[in-house]
PASE-713542 format. One record per residue (C-alpha): residue number from 1; x, y, z. Coordinates in pm, 1 decimal, m for minus. Each point is the difference from the previous one (the first is absolute). Layout:
// PASE-713542
REC     k         xx         yy         zz
REC   NUM          X          Y          Z
...
// end
This chain:
// PASE-713542
REC     k         xx         yy         zz
REC     1     m503.7     3844.0     1183.8
REC     2      358.1      105.7       64.5
REC     3      m27.6     m120.0      362.4
REC     4     m129.7     m338.0     m119.7
REC     5      288.3      m32.3     m245.8
REC     6      251.1       89.6      271.4
REC     7     m149.6     m259.9      234.0
REC     8       11.9     m265.4     m269.0
REC     9      358.0       81.0      m92.1
REC    10      103.2      m20.4      367.9
REC    11     m165.0     m341.4       27.2
REC    12      179.5     m115.7     m314.0
REC    13      334.6      122.0      134.8
REC    14      m43.1     m188.8      327.0
REC    15     m104.5     m317.5     m177.2
REC    16      282.3       23.5     m254.7
REC    17      252.7       17.2      285.2
REC    18     m114.6     m331.3      145.0
REC    19       34.2     m325.4     m198.2
REC    20     m241.5     m169.0      242.0
REC    21     m263.8      262.8      m61.9
REC    22       61.1      m23.2     m372.1
REC    23      m73.4     m372.4       13.8
REC    24     m310.4       54.1      215.9
REC    25     m141.1      341.8      m97.4
REC    26     m200.2      149.3      287.3
REC    27      m16.6      368.1      m93.5
REC    28     m346.6      153.9      m17.9
REC    29     m103.2      167.0     m322.7
REC    30     m305.6      171.4     m138.2
REC    31     m267.3     m234.6     m140.4
REC    32       26.7     m104.9     m364.3
REC    33     m275.5       35.6     m257.3
REC    34       17.2     m287.4     m252.5
REC    35       m2.4       79.3     m371.3
REC    36     m303.1     m129.1     m186.1
REC    37     m347.8     m113.2      101.2
REC    38       21.5     m205.6      323.1
REC    39     m327.8     m172.0      m90.0
REC    40      184.4     m181.5     m281.3
REC    41      303.1      m98.9      206.3
REC    42       62.2     m372.7       22.3
REC    43     m221.4      m96.5     m294.2
REC    44      274.7     m204.6     m167.8
REC    45      128.9     m185.8      307.3
REC    46     m326.7     m125.1      144.8
REC    47       92.2     m368.4       m0.2
REC    48      282.4       75.6      242.3
REC    49     m206.8      242.8      203.6
REC    50     m290.9     m243.9       19.0
REC    51      229.7     m270.9      136.5
REC    52      127.0      243.8      261.0
REC    53     m336.7      147.7       95.7
REC    54     m184.8     m331.8       25.4
REC    55      259.3     m163.3      222.9
REC    56     m146.6      m92.1      337.1
REC    57      132.7     m167.4      313.9
REC    58     m157.6     m327.0     m113.4
REC    59      111.0       40.5     m365.9
REC    60      339.3      160.5      m56.4
REC    61       57.8       52.7     m372.7
REC    62      357.4      m31.5     m126.4
REC    63      119.8      313.8     m183.0
REC    64      344.5       46.6     m152.4
REC    65      121.9      352.4      m90.8
REC    66      324.9       94.9     m173.8
REC    67      161.7      344.8      m22.5
REC    68      228.6       18.3     m304.2
REC    69      210.3      270.1     m159.6
REC    70      310.4      197.5       95.0
REC    71      150.3      169.9      306.2
REC    72     m293.1      237.2       50.9
REC    73     m224.3     m305.2       34.5
REC    74      230.2     m123.2      277.4
REC    75      m32.4      326.7      192.7
REC    76     m190.2       m4.3      333.7
REC    77     m338.5       92.1     m148.3
REC    78      m59.9     m360.0     m107.2
REC    79       14.8     m116.0      362.1
REC    80     m262.8      259.7       87.3
REC    81     m229.7     m135.1     m271.8
REC    82       64.3     m360.5      105.3
REC    83      m66.8       77.9      366.6
REC    84     m318.1      184.5      m93.0
REC    85     m128.6     m312.3     m177.2
REC    86       91.0     m220.3      295.9
REC    87     m178.0      236.7      239.2
REC    88     m312.8       40.1     m211.2
REC    89      m29.5     m369.4      m81.3
REC    90      129.4     m182.0      308.4
REC    91     m174.4     m326.2      m87.5
REC    92      156.3      m36.2     m346.7
REC    93      288.1     m245.4      m32.6
REC    94      231.0      257.6     m158.8
REC    95      336.6      m60.2     m163.9
REC    96      163.1      326.3     m113.4
REC    97      344.0       18.4     m162.2
REC    98      211.1      274.9     m154.0
REC    99      240.2     m124.5     m267.4
REC   100       82.9      339.4     m153.1
REC   101      362.6       49.0     m106.1
REC   102      167.2      340.0       24.4
REC   103      121.5      149.1     m325.7
REC   104     m171.4     m256.6     m222.7
REC   105     m214.7      152.6     m272.0
REC   106     m240.7     m175.3     m232.2
REC   107      269.5     m139.5     m235.1
REC   108      158.5     m184.7      296.1
REC   109     m310.2      m87.2      204.1
REC   110     m144.5     m176.8     m300.7
REC   111      275.8     m256.8       62.0
REC   112      m16.2      m21.9      379.8
REC   113     m380.1      m31.1      m16.4
REC   114       55.7     m349.4     m138.9
REC   115      111.7     m122.1      342.5
REC   116     m151.2      269.1      225.3
REC   117     m349.6       60.9     m123.6
REC   118     m176.2     m262.9     m210.2
REC   119       94.4     m308.7      207.1
REC   120     m115.7      182.8      315.3
REC   121     m346.8       26.5     m161.6
REC   122     m144.1      272.1      230.2
REC   123     m359.8      111.7       30.0
REC   124      105.6      363.8      m32.2
REC   125      310.3      173.1     m137.7
REC   126       71.2      360.3      105.6
REC   127      235.6      131.2     m266.9
REC   128      200.9      301.9     m110.3
REC   129      314.1       34.5     m214.4
REC   130      172.6      314.6     m129.3
REC   131      144.9     m115.5     m333.3
REC   132     m103.4     m230.8     m279.8
REC   133     m295.9      199.0     m131.0
REC   134      133.0       74.2     m348.5
REC   135      159.6     m344.5      m35.7
REC   136     m323.9     m173.0       91.9
REC   137      152.2     m200.8      285.6
REC   138     m239.8      130.7      263.6
REC   139     m300.3      m88.7     m210.6
REC   140      139.8     m346.9      m68.0
REC   141       39.5      m66.8      371.8
REC   142     m358.2      102.6       74.5
REC   143     m138.8     m196.7     m293.5
REC   144      193.6     m307.1      110.3
REC   145     m149.0       29.7      347.7
REC   146     m345.3      m11.8     m155.6
REC   147       99.4     m281.9     m237.8
REC   148      181.8     m225.0      244.8
REC   149     m186.2       59.9      326.3
REC   150     m340.8       99.9      131.5
REC   151      155.0      288.1      196.5
REC   152     m172.0      335.2        5.4
REC   153      230.9      298.2      m49.7
REC   154       15.5      336.2      174.2
REC   155      222.6      248.0     m184.7
REC   156      100.2      317.7      179.4
REC   157      116.9      301.8     m196.9
REC   158      339.3      146.8       86.6
REC   159       84.2      206.5      303.3
REC   160      145.6      340.2      m89.9
REC   161      372.0       39.7      m79.6
REC   162      231.2      300.7       m6.0
REC   163      334.9       31.5     m183.6
REC   164      314.1       60.7      206.6
REC   165      106.6      279.3     m237.9
REC   166     m299.1      217.6       92.7
REC   167      m38.9      166.3      345.4
REC   168     m298.6     m121.1      207.2
REC   169     m177.1      331.0      m59.5
REC   170      116.3       19.5     m360.4
REC   171     m200.6       62.9     m313.8
REC   172     m254.8     m281.4      m58.1
REC   173       29.3       80.7     m371.8
REC   174      372.9      m77.9       m2.7
REC   175       88.2     m240.2     m281.2
REC   176      126.9     m267.0      241.9
REC   177     m319.1       17.5      204.2
REC   178     m216.7      m21.3     m309.5
REC   179      199.3     m299.8     m126.0
REC   180      m63.9     m200.1      317.9
REC   181     m359.8      113.1        4.0
REC   182      m47.4     m123.0     m357.0
REC   183      145.9     m340.7       90.8
REC   184     m230.7      m32.5      299.6
REC   185     m300.5      110.6     m203.2
REC   186       79.7     m271.0     m254.5
REC   187      m16.2     m258.0      279.1
REC   188     m336.9      138.2      109.8
REC   189     m132.0      m11.3     m355.1
REC   190      116.6     m360.5      m36.4
REC   191     m156.6     m108.9      328.3
REC   192     m335.5      156.4      m74.2
REC   193       m1.0     m163.7     m343.5
REC   194       85.3     m338.0      151.2
REC   195     m267.8       60.2      259.0
REC   196     m256.9       30.6     m277.5
REC   197      134.0     m279.2     m219.9
REC   198       97.7     m257.7      263.3
REC   199     m238.2       88.1      283.5
REC   200      275.2      120.8      233.2
REC   201      m67.3      225.5      297.8
REC   202      187.6      332.8      m22.3
REC   203       85.6      211.0      304.7
REC   204       85.6      349.0     m123.7
REC   205      279.6       79.9      246.1
REC   206      152.1      259.4     m231.9
REC   207     m310.2      220.2      m26.3
REC   208      m80.2      m47.1      366.8
REC   209      345.8      118.5      104.3
REC   210      m18.7      298.8     m232.0
REC   211     m329.6      104.6      155.0
REC   212      136.3      m45.2      352.3
REC   213      304.1      217.2      m69.5
REC   214     m212.9      277.3     m144.8
REC   215     m249.4       m9.2      286.6
REC   216      273.3        7.6      266.7
REC   217      235.3      247.9     m169.4
REC   218      278.0     m257.2      m37.3
REC   219      249.5      m81.2     m273.3
REC   220       95.4     m337.3     m148.8
REC   221      328.5      m15.0      191.8
REC   222     m196.6        7.6      326.3
REC   223     m104.3     m360.4      m76.3
REC   224      346.8     m134.7      m87.1
REC   225      319.5     m102.7      181.1
REC   226      197.8       13.5     m327.9
REC   227     m116.7       40.4     m358.8
REC   228     m241.8     m292.0      m12.2
REC   229      m39.1     m181.7      333.2
REC   230     m277.5      120.9      231.2
REC   231       67.6      136.0      345.8
REC   232     m248.0      m40.0      286.6
REC   233     m252.8      232.1     m166.1
REC   234       45.4     m170.0     m336.8
REC   235      m51.2     m345.7      151.9
REC   236     m307.0      126.0      183.9
REC   237     m148.2      138.9     m321.2
REC   238       58.8     m315.1     m205.6
REC   239     m156.5     m218.5      268.6
REC   240     m298.0      230.8       47.3
REC   241      m63.4       16.9     m375.6
REC   242       24.0     m377.7      m50.3
REC   243     m201.6     m113.6      303.4
REC   244     m339.7      142.0     m112.5
REC   245       11.0     m225.1     m307.7
REC   246       20.5     m310.7      221.7
REC   247     m372.5       27.6       53.2
REC   248     m280.4     m256.9        6.6
REC   249     m328.6       91.8     m165.1
REC   250     m250.2     m282.8      m64.3
REC   251     m194.9      222.2     m238.8
REC   252      273.7      m25.7     m264.4
REC   253      m70.8     m252.6     m279.3
REC   254      181.3     m332.3       39.8
REC   255       m9.8     m115.7     m361.4
REC   256      370.5       75.4      m61.7
REC   257      131.1     m201.2      294.7
REC   258     m251.6     m256.6      120.4
REC   259      127.6     m272.4     m236.9
REC   260      372.4       63.1       46.2
REC   261       16.9     m235.3      299.0
REC   262     m278.6     m248.1       64.9
REC   263      m51.2     m266.1      264.5
REC   264     m150.6     m336.1      m89.0
REC   265     m126.5     m173.0      317.4
REC   266       77.0     m368.4       31.1
REC   267     m371.1      m85.3      m21.2
REC   268      m44.9      201.2     m322.0
REC   269     m132.1     m197.7     m295.4
REC   270      306.7      100.0     m202.4
REC   271      219.5     m213.3      225.7
REC   272      m17.2     m354.3     m136.8
REC   273       40.0     m272.5      265.0
REC   274       94.4     m363.2      m63.2
REC   275      m28.2     m309.7      215.8
REC   276      374.4        0.2       69.8
REC   277      m37.0      341.7      164.7
REC   278      161.1      190.8     m285.4
REC   279     m124.1      347.3      m91.4
REC   280        5.5      160.6     m345.4
REC   281      m73.2      361.8      m88.0
REC   282        2.1      161.1     m343.4
REC   283       76.7      371.4       12.9
REC   284      135.5      304.8     m181.9
REC   285      294.4      199.8      129.9
REC   286      373.5       m9.3       72.8
REC   287        1.1      m97.5      367.3
REC   288     m192.8     m232.9      227.5
REC   289       13.1      m35.7      378.5
REC   290     m162.7     m243.3      237.4
REC   291     m146.6      126.4      329.2
REC   292       34.6     m250.5      282.9
REC   293     m284.0      m92.9      234.1
REC   294       49.6     m125.2      355.8
REC   295      110.7     m363.9       m0.5
REC   296     m136.1     m244.8      256.7
REC   297      303.5     m222.7      m40.6
REC   298      244.4      m34.4      286.8
REC   299      286.1      254.0       14.3
REC   300      277.1     m103.6     m233.5
REC   301     m237.5     m195.6     m224.4
REC   302      m30.7      272.3     m263.9
REC   303     m186.7      m98.7     m313.8
REC   304      201.2      m13.7     m320.6
REC   305     m110.8       12.0     m360.2
REC   306      181.0      m21.5     m332.7
REC   307      m51.7      308.0     m216.2
REC   308      m52.6      m13.1     m375.9
REC   309      m36.0      306.8     m221.7
REC   310     m129.9      m86.6     m346.8
REC   311       92.9     m360.9       70.1
REC   312      362.1       70.2      101.3
REC   313      182.2       68.6      324.0
REC   314       51.2      377.8       33.6
REC   315      377.3      m54.5       22.0
REC   316      m10.8      m94.2     m368.7
REC   317      m99.6      355.2      m96.2
REC   318      320.5      203.3      m57.1
REC   319     m178.4      331.4       53.5
REC   320      m86.1      m88.6      359.8
REC   321      352.8       62.6      131.7
REC   322      170.6      334.4       55.8
REC   323      331.3      147.1      114.0
REC   324      m25.6      213.0      315.1
REC   325      161.6      341.8       49.5
REC   326      378.3      m45.3       41.4
REC   327      165.6      101.8      325.3
REC   328      113.5      366.1        6.4
REC   329      314.3      170.4     m119.9
REC   330      266.2       54.7      268.9
REC   331     m125.0      358.0       42.8
REC   332     m296.1      213.7     m112.7
REC   333     m251.0     m278.7       62.9
REC   334      m97.5      m79.6     m358.3
REC   335      m25.8     m354.6     m140.3
REC   336      341.5     m130.5     m109.8
REC   337     m145.7      m24.0     m349.0
REC   338     m332.3      108.2     m141.2
REC   339     m130.8     m296.5     m192.0
REC   340       45.9     m375.8      m27.9
REC   341     m141.5     m188.8     m295.8
REC   342       28.9     m360.8     m110.3
REC   343      m27.1     m197.2     m322.9
REC   344      m23.9     m350.0      148.3
REC   345     m256.4     m135.7      247.8
REC   346       66.7       95.7      360.4
REC   347        4.6     m206.8      316.5
REC   348      m33.7      101.3      363.7
REC   349      346.2       88.4      129.9
REC   350      226.5      267.9      145.9
REC   351      251.2      185.2     m217.2
REC   352      331.2      166.3       82.9
REC   353      208.4      245.3     m201.6
REC   354      358.9       51.9      117.5
REC   355      218.5      283.8     m123.6
REC   356      319.3     m115.3     m174.0
REC   357      136.7      343.6      m92.8
REC   358     m111.4      355.1       77.5
REC   359      187.4      304.9     m131.4
REC   360     m196.3      322.6       37.7
REC   361      241.0      217.3     m197.6
REC   362       m8.3     m232.6     m301.9
REC   363     m369.1      m86.4       56.8
REC   364       76.6     m371.7       22.4
REC   365     m231.2     m244.8      173.0
REC   366       33.4     m373.8      m55.1
REC   367     m197.7     m258.9      188.9
REC   368      m90.7     m367.0       25.4
REC   369     m347.1     m146.5       49.7
REC   370      m98.2     m321.7      177.2
REC   371     m329.9     m156.6      102.1
REC   372      m66.9     m216.1      304.4
REC   373     m131.2     m276.2     m229.3
REC   374      142.8      101.1     m336.8
REC   375      356.5       39.9      131.7
REC   376      267.4      220.5     m166.2
REC   377     m171.5      168.5     m291.4
REC   378      248.5      229.0     m172.1
REC   379      184.7      329.9       22.9
REC   380      m99.1      339.7     m133.4
REC   381       96.2      361.1      m63.4
REC   382     m245.9      275.7       94.5
REC   383       42.9      166.1     m341.0
REC   384      m98.4     m313.9     m189.8
REC   385     m315.8     m208.0      m17.1
REC   386       36.8     m295.8      233.8
REC   387     m170.9     m331.9      m69.6
REC   388       80.9     m268.2      254.8
REC   389       98.4     m350.4     m113.7
REC   390     m338.5     m133.3      111.3
REC   391     m191.3      290.0     m154.5
REC   392     m170.2       61.0      334.8
REC   393      164.6      339.6       50.9
REC   394       16.4      274.7     m260.9
REC   395      129.8      346.8       92.2
REC   396       m3.7      270.3     m263.2
REC   397      285.2      254.3      m37.1
REC   398       19.0      283.5      253.2
REC   399     m253.3     m156.0      236.8
REC   400      260.6      m21.1      276.8
REC   401       m2.3      288.7      252.6
REC   402      301.7      m94.7      215.4
REC   403      261.4      220.3     m172.1
REC   404     m239.6      291.5      m20.7
REC   405      m85.9      m20.6      371.2
REC   406      365.7      m17.5      105.1
REC   407       92.7      300.5     m213.1
REC   408     m304.5      187.6      127.6
REC   409      103.4      m51.5      362.6
REC   410      375.1       10.4      m73.0
REC   411       58.2     m336.4      162.8
REC   412      179.3     m320.3      m95.5
REC   413     m150.4     m345.7      m36.5
REC   414      m28.1     m172.9      339.2
REC   415      193.3     m322.1       44.8
REC   416     m201.8     m316.4      m68.4
REC   417     m292.7      200.6     m143.8
REC   418     m251.3     m218.7     m180.5
REC   419     m346.8       28.5     m146.8
REC   420     m277.1     m248.8       72.7
REC   421     m353.3      m52.8     m125.0
REC   422     m248.8     m281.2      m37.7
REC   423     m207.2     m169.7     m262.2
REC   424     m339.6      m44.4      161.1
REC   425     m316.8     m181.4     m105.5
REC   426     m333.7      167.3      m55.9
REC   427     m177.1     m331.9       54.6
REC   428      m25.7     m315.9      207.4
REC   429       m7.3     m350.3     m147.8
REC   430     m145.0     m134.4      322.9
REC   431     m243.3      198.5      209.6
REC   432       30.9      m57.4      371.9
REC   433     m280.5      139.8      209.3
REC   434      124.8      261.7      248.3
REC   435     m106.4        8.4      361.4
REC   436     m293.7      239.5       27.6
REC   437       89.1      154.7      335.8
REC   438     m227.6      304.4      m29.9
REC   439     m337.1      m61.9     m171.4
REC   440      m42.2      375.5      m58.5
REC   441      300.9        7.1     m235.1
REC   442       45.9     m146.3     m345.9
REC   443      259.0     m268.4      m65.9
REC   444       56.5        5.8     m376.8
REC   445      263.2     m191.1     m193.5
REC   446      106.2      106.3     m348.4
REC   447      m39.7     m317.2     m204.6
REC   448      130.9      164.7     m316.6
REC   449       66.9      359.3     m109.9
REC   450      129.7      153.2     m320.6
REC   451     m133.7     m234.5     m264.6
REC   452     m172.2      133.9     m312.1
REC   453     m314.9      197.0       72.2
REC   454     m261.3     m224.5     m159.1
REC   455     m196.0     m323.8       38.0
REC   456      144.8     m259.4      238.1
REC   457      m86.3     m305.3      205.3
REC   458      110.2      m76.3      355.8
REC   459      m15.4     m341.0      167.1
REC   460       81.6      m87.2      360.1
REC   461       34.6     m369.2       79.5
REC   462       28.5     m104.6      367.3
REC   463      302.0     m211.9       86.4
REC   464     m202.2     m179.7      267.5
REC   465     m368.4      m73.9       45.3
REC   466     m220.4      263.4      154.7
REC   467     m147.8      338.2      m80.1
REC   468      242.3      281.8      m78.0
REC   469      m36.5      290.8      248.1
REC   470      m71.5      266.5     m260.6
REC   471     m225.8      301.1       39.3
REC   472       24.8      146.6     m351.1
REC   473      211.5       58.7     m306.2
REC   474      102.7      354.9      m91.5
REC   475       44.4       90.4     m367.0
REC   476      193.1      303.8     m127.1
REC   477      m69.5      137.6     m347.3
REC   478      195.1      314.9     m102.3
REC   479     m208.0      259.7     m186.6
REC   480      233.5       23.1     m300.8
REC   481      139.9     m267.3     m226.5
REC   482      377.1       m5.2      m40.0
REC   483      102.9      208.3     m300.2
REC   484      177.5     m160.4     m295.6
REC   485      332.0      165.0       89.9
REC   486        0.7     m191.1      328.1
// end
């Protein structure tokens, strides 16, 4: 046992000395035994796993996965998990992103999720956050995922931490150790409760790491490069304890996920066809896509159709626009501010915030906002609520991160620094059929996303004569209704 621990520690030392190796961990470690019953792993993410496992060369299913959380979620283990999925399911049309933000706990991520998470509308969210248990922010984020999207959720319990005030081989009953352990146990308790209540998958990283350390005669600090961030061994353990849950098992019941996303083929009786070529579909949900079929028309002669949702152009629905994540602070890589609201209808445009005055010692930050279509739209102070003249931009007090980032890195504001973001549509008023270059892949277009989860009607009316090249409609119906507080 002591020889094994010495070998592991030597491997960790070599990896820690090389940034390249830290980014691409290659050290070999003893196998990991997952915590829990492997026969149950993956039960709550079977829609995603079914899409992956049933992808074939002639039918490549589109699957979108989002990692979200804090700095530990941005550590190299996530790339290992992503690569494992790509290797195991080479025929899936995979889109995997990591939008985690270092240092942001639940009380902050609940704001950034408004532009990072819900508009992205993934099939699967892999999530962990350290803080926001007692305040309820973590639970609100997870509930909103289930209310606003059809995404399945994999929660992973915390990796092990060790306080800087206690030696690596110090007393595990030290008050500082017990305090961190209690915080991490609270996260585990929350995740297992949400797993039961909201049908989330839970990967018990915490228990799995504890068992690994005991079996291999290691201590918590052997998995860390500081007090919280995993080293090569820590990244290896997180990846190896998450991967077994990304498992396909057709014997699991499908009643909890089979109706979340449904396809309605164009020849289905529910699709009403009229002599003018228009198509109408009544449905329940908060998003609808159209899947293109190969078009026999000459190249460049793409079919076009006007889109109506409940008898109106989607652009008339205020909730179908959103502000994107702002460009980053000058240093530290966080968004320049953490939330953008509005109290007047939005339009598609690009926004710019320019700094008028920045005094770090006095904590002064004044700025002006302008939109590419709206034009100059007012000036603000980061300590005060800002409502632009048009009402299209609202920034609450203390949402700005520029002063904090400059103080954190002990730097001054760069000359000509500015912040940009966009207002984007979650709809099209006119559907234009895409070129179907690869018949094995899907070519969906989001017709509308983010409207109230309920009964709706969609109509597509061709702009010219001829049959619209449509294979199917895809309907998304989140499992939970939006709570009253929303």
